[in-house]
N, C-alpha and C positions, 0 to 999 in steps of 0.2 A: 504494500500500500504506500503510495508516494504522498508526501505532504503537499497539500494544495496550499491553502492559506488559512492560518488559525482564525476562527470566528471571533468577532468582538464579544466582549462580555454581555452586551445588550442584545445580541442576536437571539431570537426565540429558541433556537436549538441549543445554544450555549446556556441560557437561563434554565431551561428545562433539564438538560443533561446534567448540569452541575447542581441542580435544585437550588437555584438562585444564589449560587456561589458557595454553598456548604461543602461541595466537593473540592473546592480550591483551598480549604483549610489544611494546615500542615499535618503530615505523618499518617493520619488514619482517616482518609476521606470517606471510606465506606461507613465507618462508625459515625462520623459527623453527619453524613446524609441520613442514616437511620435515625439518629437523634433528632435531626431537623424535621423528620416526617411525623414525629409523635405529636407535637402541638397542633399540627394541621389535622391529624387523625382525631384528636380530642374534639376539635371544632366540628369536623364532619359528623362525628357520632352525636354531638350535642344537637346539631341541626337536623340530622336525618336518620340517626340510628345505625345499627349494624349493617343493614342492606345498603345504605348510602356509602359506608366505608368500603364495602365489597365493590360497589360500582366505581368508586374513586380509584381503588386498586386496579380494576380493569382498565379504566381510562388512563391511569398513569402508565400501565403496561403498554397500551396501544400508542400513546403519544411518545412514550419512551423508545419504542421501536424506531421511529423516525429520528428523534432528537439524538439518541445515542449513536446511531449510524452516521448521521450528519456531522456530529461533533468529532467522532473518532476519525472520520474521513478527513476532516479539516486539519487534524493533528498528524495524520499519516500513521496512525497506530490502530491495532485491532480492538483493544479493550482498555482505553485509558483509565487509570485509577480515579481521575477527576470526575468521571461519569458516575453519578450516584442516583439517577432516576430509577435504576434497577433496585437499589436499596429502598427507595421510597415505596415503589410498588410492592416489593416484598415485605417490607415492614407493615404496611397497611394490611396486606393479606394475612400476615401472621397475627395481627391484632383482631381480625374479624371474629374468631371464636370467643374472645374475651372482651369484646368491644365495650361492654357495659360494666366491666370490672376494672376500674382504673388502676388499682394496685397491681393487678396481674400484668399490666403493660411492661413493668420492669422485668418480669420473668420472660415474657415474649421477646423483649428486646435482647436479653442475654442469649436465649436460644437461637434467635434469628442470626445474631452476629456469629455465634458458634457454627451453625450449619452453613452460613454463607462463607466463612473462612475455611472450614474443613472440607466442604463440598462432598458430602456423602452421595453415593451412587443414587440416582443417575446424574446428579448435578456435575460430578467430575467428568463424566463422559460428555455431557452436553457442553461443558466449558471448553473442553479440548477440541471437539469436533464441529460444533456449530459456530458459524462466524456471522459477522454483521450485527445489526441491531438486535435480531432475534437471539443470537448467541450471547450478546451482552446481557439481555434481559432474562432469559429463561432459567439460568441456574439459580437466580435469586428467587424465582417463583417456586422452584423445588425446595430451596432452603426454607421458604415461608411455610410451605405445607408441613415440613418436618417440625418447624418451630411451633406452629399452631398446635399440632398434635402433641408435642412434648409438653407444651404449656398446659394443655388440658389435662394431660396425665399427671403432672405435678400438682395441679390444683385439686384433682380428684383424690390424690393421696393426702394432701394437706387439709382438705375440708371434709369433715365427717359426713 
């Protein structure tokens, strides 16, 4: 992939891909992006409930396909760490099962970061073999499914 020309910060693909700059923060962009997704998730749930959060996760995934591909292309790399819209979509999806249980968000966050970093099968396979915007986005969706299930399992054990 050859570098075209980096997008300006204000380009829509740049704003979306970096989740309004959270992916540009130092050292742990995926964690920053995941954290930046939580306040918006709280607002979405307050306004529309669990199903609104699921819809927002789907919308973030769909717009993330375009934004992440466009941003990566502009940098000339396949999966730049600055792209965190995948973490946003994944974090929102991981929160759907516990959308009405605010304290559980911390558990979901920890599980999501774990599964996103470790890349348990099939996320590891998808991460290696699928390219472009879909490749950037899909492994985080797998991580979100694992995180949501693990969060529910922990809550089941902790709550009588």
